[in-house]
C-alpha positions in Angstrom: -9.6 0.1 -38.4 -11.6 -1.4 -35.6 -10.5 -4.8 -34.4 -12.6 -7.6 -33.0 -11.0 -10.4 -30.9 -12.8 -13.7 -30.2 -11.6 -15.9 -27.4 -11.3 -19.5 -28.6 -10.2 -21.2 -25.4 -9.0 -20.7 -21.8 -6.9 -23.1 -19.8 -5.0 -23.2 -16.5 -1.4 -24.3 -16.9 0.2 -25.9 -13.9 3.9 -26.6 -13.2 5.1 -29.9 -14.7 6.1 -31.0 -11.2 5.0 -30.1 -7.7 6.7 -27.4 -5.8 8.7 -28.9 -2.9 7.2 -28.3 0.6 10.1 -26.1 1.7 9.5 -23.7 -1.1 5.7 -23.4 -0.7 5.7 -20.0 1.1 7.5 -16.8 0.1 7.0 -13.7 2.2 6.0 -10.4 0.6 8.2 -7.4 1.3 7.5 -3.9 2.5 8.0 -2.8 -1.1 5.5 -5.3 -2.4 3.0 -3.8 0.0 3.4 -0.5 -1.8 2.3 -2.1 -5.1 -1.3 -2.0 -6.2 -3.1 -5.0 -7.5 -2.0 -4.5 -11.1 0.1 -6.3 -13.7 3.2 -5.7 -15.8 2.0 -6.3 -19.4 3.9 -6.6 -22.7 2.5 -7.6 -26.0 5.0 -9.1 -28.5 4.0 -9.0 -32.2 5.4 -11.5 -34.7 5.2 -12.3 -38.4 5.0 -16.0 -39.1 6.9 -16.9 -42.2 8.5 -20.1 -43.4 12.0 -18.5 -43.5 12.0 -17.3 -39.9 10.1 -20.0 -38.2 11.3 -23.0 -36.0 7.7 -23.7 -35.0 4.4 -23.8 -37.0 1.2 -21.9 -36.3 -0.6 -25.1 -35.7 1.8 -26.4 -33.1 2.6 -23.0 -31.5 -0.1 -22.9 -28.8 0.8 -26.5 -27.7 4.5 -25.7 -27.5 3.8 -22.6 -25.5 1.7 -24.5 -23.0 4.2 -27.4 -22.6 7.2 -25.0 -22.2 5.2 -22.8 -19.8 4.4 -25.8 -17.6 8.1 -26.8 -17.7 9.5 -23.4 -16.6 6.9 -22.9 -13.9 8.8 -25.5 -12.0 11.5 -22.9 -11.7 9.3 -19.8 -11.6 6.9 -21.6 -9.2 5.6 -18.4 -7.4 3.9 -17.4 -10.7 1.7 -20.5 -10.4 0.7 -19.6 -6.8 -1.7 -17.1 -5.2 -1.3 -14.2 -2.8 -2.5 -14.8 0.7 -2.2 -11.9 3.1 1.5 -11.0 3.3 2.8 -14.1 1.5 2.8 -15.9 -1.7 1.3 -19.3 -1.4 3.1 -21.4 -4.0 0.3 -23.9 -4.3 0.7 -24.8 -8.0 -2.8 -23.6 -8.8 -1.4 -22.4 -12.1 -1.3 -19.6 -14.7 -4.1 -18.6 -17.1 -3.6 -19.3 -20.8 -6.0 -17.8 -23.3 -6.1 -18.4 -27.0 -7.9 -15.9 -29.3 -8.3 -14.8 -32.9 -8.5 -11.3 -34.4 -10.4 -10.3 -37.5 -7.8 -8.0 -38.9 -4.4 -8.1 -40.7 -1.5 -7.4 -38.4 -0.1 -5.0 -41.0 -3.4 -3.0 -40.8 -3.4 -3.0 -37.0 0.2 -1.8 -36.8 -0.5 1.2 -39.0 -2.4 3.0 -36.3 -2.3 0.9 -33.1 -4.7 2.2 -30.5 -5.2 1.5 -26.8 -8.8 0.3 -27.2 -7.6 -2.5 -29.5 -4.6 -3.3 -27.3 -6.9 -3.9 -24.3 -8.4 -6.8 -26.3 -5.0 -8.5 -26.6 -4.3 -8.9 -22.8 -6.3 -10.4 -20.0 -8.1 -7.9 -17.8 -7.2 -8.8 -14.2 -10.1 -6.8 -12.9 -12.3 -9.6 -14.2 -11.3 -11.3 -10.9 -13.2 -9.7 -8.1 -11.4 -11.7 -5.3 -7.8 -10.6 -5.2 -6.8 -14.0 -3.7 -8.2 -15.8 -6.7 -6.2 -13.8 -9.3 -3.7 -15.9 -11.2 -0.3 -14.1 -10.9 0.5 -14.9 -14.5 -1.7 -14.4 -17.5 -0.8 -15.3 -21.1 -2.9 -14.5 -24.1 -2.0 -15.6 -27.6 -3.9 -13.9 -30.5 -3.6 -15.0 -34.1 -4.3 -12.4 -36.8 -6.0 -13.2 -40.1 -2.7 -13.8 -41.9 0.5 -15.4 -40.7 0.9 -13.2 -37.6 0.5 -13.6 -33.9 0.6 -11.5 -30.7 1.9 -13.0 -27.5 0.8 -11.1 -24.4 2.3 -11.8 -21.0 1.0 -10.3 -17.7 2.7 -10.8 -14.3 1.5 -9.4 -11.0 3.4 -6.4 -9.9 2.9 -7.5 -6.3 5.7 -10.1 -6.8 7.7 -9.1 -9.9 9.4 -6.0 -11.2 10.2 -5.4 -14.9 13.6 -7.0 -14.7 12.1 -10.1 -13.2 9.4 -10.1 -15.8 11.6 -9.9 -18.9 13.9 -12.5 -17.4 11.0 -14.9 -17.2 9.7 -14.2 -20.7 13.1 -14.6 -22.3 13.6 -18.0 -20.6 10.1 -19.1 -21.6 10.8 -18.1 -25.2 14.1 -20.0 -25.3 12.4 -23.1 -23.8 9.8 -23.0 -26.6 12.7 -23.3 -29.1 14.2 -26.2 -27.2 17.1 -24.1 -25.9 18.5 -24.9 -22.5 19.7 -22.1 -20.2 21.4 -22.2 -16.8 19.4 -19.4 -15.2 18.5 -20.2 -11.6 15.9 -17.7 -10.4 16.3 -16.8 -6.8 13.3 -15.4 -4.9 15.3 -13.6 -2.2 13.6 -10.1 -2.1 12.5 -10.7 1.5 16.1 -11.1 2.5 16.7 -7.6 1.2 13.6 -5.5 2.1 11.9 -5.9 5.4 8.8 -8.2 5.4 5.3 -6.8 4.8 3.1 -6.0 7.7 -0.7 -5.7 7.2 -1.0 -3.6 10.4 0.9 -0.9 8.6 -1.2 1.2 6.3 0.9 2.2 3.3 -0.7 4.4 0.6 -0.1 2.8 -2.9 2.4 4.5 -5.1 0.2 3.9 -8.1 -3.5 4.4 -7.1 -6.1 2.9 -9.3 -8.5 5.2 -11.1 -11.1 4.4 -13.7 -11.4 7.7 -15.7 -7.9 7.9 -17.2 -6.6 7.7 -20.8 -3.4 6.2 -22.2 -1.6 7.5 -25.3 1.7 6.6 -27.0 4.3 9.3 -27.8 7.2 8.4 -30.1 10.5 10.1 -29.8 13.0 9.5 -32.7 16.7 9.2 -31.8 17.5 12.4 -33.8 15.0 14.4 -31.7 16.3 12.9 -28.5 19.8 13.9 -29.4 18.6 17.5 -30.0 16.8 17.4 -26.6 19.9 16.2 -24.8 22.0 18.9 -26.4 19.5 21.6 -25.4 19.2 20.5 -21.7 22.9 19.9 -21.1 24.1 21.9 -18.1 27.2 22.4 -16.0 25.6 20.1 -13.4 24.9 17.2 -15.7 26.7 17.0 -19.0 26.5 13.3 -19.8 22.8 12.7 -19.1 21.1 9.7 -20.7 18.3 9.7 -23.2 16.0 8.2 -20.5 16.8 11.1 -18.1 16.1 13.6 -20.8 12.8 12.1 -21.8 11.8 11.6 -18.2 12.5 15.2 -17.4 10.6 16.3 -20.5 7.5 14.3 -19.6 7.5 15.6 -16.0 7.9 19.1 -17.2 4.9 18.7 -19.5 2.9 17.1 -16.7 3.6 20.0 -14.4 2.7 22.4 -17.2 -0.7 20.7 -17.6 -1.3 21.0 -13.8 0.3 24.4 -13.1 -1.7 25.1 -9.9 -1.2 21.7 -8.3 1.5 20.4 -6.0 2.5 16.8 -6.9 5.0 14.1 -6.3 7.1 12.3 -8.8 8.8 9.0 -8.5 11.1 7.0 -10.8 11.7 3.3 -10.3 15.4 2.3 -10.3 16.5 -1.3 -10.7 18.9 -2.2 -7.9 20.5 -5.2 -9.4 23.2 -3.4 -11.6 23.9 -1.1 -8.7 24.7 -3.7 -6.1 27.7 -6.1 -6.2 26.6 -9.4 -7.6 28.0 -11.1 -4.5 25.2 -9.3 -2.6 22.4 -9.3 -5.1 22.7 -11.9 -7.9 21.5 -10.9 -11.4 19.0 -13.7 -11.2 17.3 -12.4 -8.1 13.5 -12.1 -8.6 11.0 -9.8 -7.0 10.5 -6.1 -6.6 14.1 -5.1 -6.2 13.6 -1.4 -6.9 14.3 2.0 -5.4 11.6 4.6 -5.9 12.6 8.0 -4.5 9.9 10.6 -4.3 10.4 14.2 -5.6 8.0 16.7 -4.2 7.1 19.8 -6.3 5.0 22.7 -5.0 2.3 24.4 -7.0 4.2 27.6 -7.4 7.3 26.3 -9.2 7.7 25.8 -12.9 9.8 22.8 -13.7 12.6 23.4 -16.2 13.9 20.3 -18.0 17.5 21.0 -17.0 16.6 21.3 -13.4 14.6 18.0 -13.5 17.5 16.2 -15.1 19.7 17.4 -12.2 17.2 16.2 -9.6 16.9 12.8 -11.2 20.7 12.4 -11.3 21.0 13.5 -7.7 18.6 10.7 -6.5 20.8 8.1 -8.3 24.0 9.6 -6.7 22.3 9.5 -3.3 21.4 5.8 -3.8 25.0 5.0 -4.8 26.2 6.7 -1.6 23.9 4.6 0.5 25.2 1.4 -1.1 28.8 2.4 -0.8 28.4 3.3 2.9 26.7 0.0 3.8 29.1 -2.2 1.9 32.3 -0.9 3.6 31.9 -2.9 6.8 33.1 -6.4 7.6 29.6 -7.8 8.2 28.4 -11.0 6.5 26.9 -10.9 3.0 23.4 -11.5 4.5 23.8 -8.7 7.0 25.0 -6.2 4.4 22.2 -7.1 2.1 19.7 -6.6 5.0 21.2 -3.3 6.1 21.1 -1.9 2.6 17.5 -2.9 2.1 16.5 -1.5 5.5 18.3 1.8 4.8 16.7 2.2 1.3 13.3 1.3 2.7 13.6 3.9 5.4 14.6 6.5 2.8 11.5 5.8 0.8 9.2 5.7 3.8 10.7 9.0 5.0 10.1 10.8 1.7 6.6 9.3 1.5 5.7 10.6 4.9 6.6 14.1 3.7 4.0 13.9 0.9 0.5 15.2 1.8 -2.3 12.6 1.5 -4.1 14.7 -1.2 -1.0 15.1 -3.4 -1.1 13.3 -6.7 1.8 10.8 -7.4 3.1 10.5 -10.9 5.1 7.3 -11.5 7.8 6.9 -14.2 9.2 3.5 -15.1 11.7 2.6 -17.8 11.9 -0.6 -19.8 14.7 0.8 -21.9 17.9 -1.1 -22.3 16.1 -4.3 -21.3 16.2 -7.1 -23.8 12.5 -7.0 -24.9 13.3 -7.1 -28.6 15.4 -10.2 -28.0 12.4 -12.3 -27.1 12.2 -15.0 -29.8 9.6 -17.7 -29.6 10.8 -19.2 -32.9 9.7 -16.6 -35.3 12.6 -14.2 -34.9 12.6 -10.9 -33.1 9.3 -9.0 -32.6 8.0 -6.6 -35.2 6.8 -4.4 -32.3 6.2 -4.5 -28.6 3.5 -2.6 -26.7 2.8 -2.1 -23.0 -0.4 -1.2 -21.3 -1.6 -1.1 -17.7 -5.2 -1.5 -16.9 -7.0 1.1 -14.8 -3.9 3.0 -13.7 -3.6 6.8 -13.5 -0.6 9.1 -13.6 1.8 6.6 -15.0 4.5 6.8 -17.7 6.2 3.8 -19.2 9.3 4.2 -21.4 10.2 1.5 -23.9 12.9 1.3 -26.5 11.8 1.8 -30.1 12.7 -1.2 -32.3 15.9 0.6 -33.5 17.1 0.6 -29.9 17.8 4.4 -30.0 14.4 6.0 -30.1 11.9 5.9 -27.2 8.2 5.2 -27.0 6.4 6.6 -24.0 3.1 5.2 -22.9 1.5 7.9 -20.8 -1.6 7.4 -18.7 -3.2 10.5 -17.2 -6.7 11.6 -16.0 -8.8 12.4 -19.0 -9.0 16.1 -18.0 -5.2 16.4 -18.0 -4.3 14.7 -21.2 -5.3 17.4 -23.6 -3.1 20.1 -22.0 -0.2 17.6 -21.6 0.0 16.6 -25.2 -0.1 20.2 -26.4 2.9 21.2 -24.2 5.3 23.0 -26.5 8.4 21.1 -25.4 6.7 17.8 -25.9 5.4 18.7 -29.3 8.8 19.9 -30.4 10.5 16.7 -29.2 8.0 14.3 -30.8 7.8 16.0 -34.3 
C-alpha cells in the first residue's frame, strides 16, 4: 500500500547552553576524510498504547525537542557544522521535522518498502552546500492510529555506528527523565592522524544515483544451517555475522563474475582496545576498515571468505598487542596504534586500482538498537537506509536478536543477478 507523508513543521534545535570556547573546535581525522558526505540513519517504529506509555502522543514532540536540546550540551559537535578539516561547534543546531503519514503502521509493516522509508528520514542532499548541512537530523512521523516512527540521522563524517547508538539511547533515556552518567569523549583525533585537505583520498563509499536497496531476512534457523555448512578446519567457531557477510560477498562476486573488486568490513575498535587507552564512551569514527582485493578470475567460496574475514581481525589484534607492550605513556600508545592502523589501511588502499569497485559491509548487530525506549517500550521494528549510496551492505539484528536483516544497496544492473544467487536464496528461504 502506497504511503504519503506530509511535513507539518520544521525547527532547528540548539543546545540548552552554549558550548564553552575551549571546546568549539574539534579536528577531523584521516579516517573522517575517507567518509563521504552521507548519514547513518535508523528509523524506530513504536506502538503508542496506554499500558506501555510514559508519555502521550500530544506531548511527545515537545519532550523530544526539550530533551534533545538538553543532551546537545554534551553531544555539542552534533549541533555544529563541518568547516574544512574541523568541526566548528558553533551551536547552530540540529534539524527537527514533524510529519504525519496517511496509513496504519500495521499496514506499512506488512510490506515495508524502500520508497516509503525514504519519506520517513530527511534527505541530506536537499542541502547543496556541504558546510550548511546540519550534522544531526530528526524526523518524527505519526501514523493514522496510535503509532509513531522516530528517525535519527547523524553525519558519518563525525560519528560511527557505535557513537550513533550511544547518542540515541541517551536521548531516549532523557525523554523519560532518566539520568545517566555517560560522559562522551570526542578524542578520535588523539587516535587517528588529523585530516589533511592536501591529501586526496578516494572515498570508501562513493556516491551513485542509479542504485537500488533491498532487504534480505535471514532467520536464525537458516543462519545455523549456514554456519554448519561453511565450518572449516581453519575457522570452526565463526559468528553469524561472519557467515552472512561471507554469503553476501560470495553472492556479489557471483553477480559480477568478470570484475575485480575490493571488499571492506568496518570493525569497531572500542572493544578491541583496553579501556585505559580507548574509553567505551569515546565518540567519532573509531573504526578499522581493512580492504580485501579479489581478482576477476577467482570464484569466492563462502568458507574461504569466512577465513579471510577472520584473518583480518587476527591481524588487527596482533597490531594492538604489539603496540601496547611498551612502556610509553597512554597517549603515546594510543597515537602509535592509530598511526599503525591508519598506515595499514592506506597501504591496502594504495594497492587497489582506481577503477576497482569497492563494496562496503557494516554490521549493527549486537548493538542495543532494540533497547531504545522513548517511553513506549521497545521498538516494534527498526529500519536503516542510506541515501544515494552504492555497493553497501548493512547488517542489523532481527527483533528476536538471533536472525539478521541485511540492507543491500547495489547498482540497478547488479541487483537482479545478486538476489537470484543460489546460496543467497537457500539461506533466505
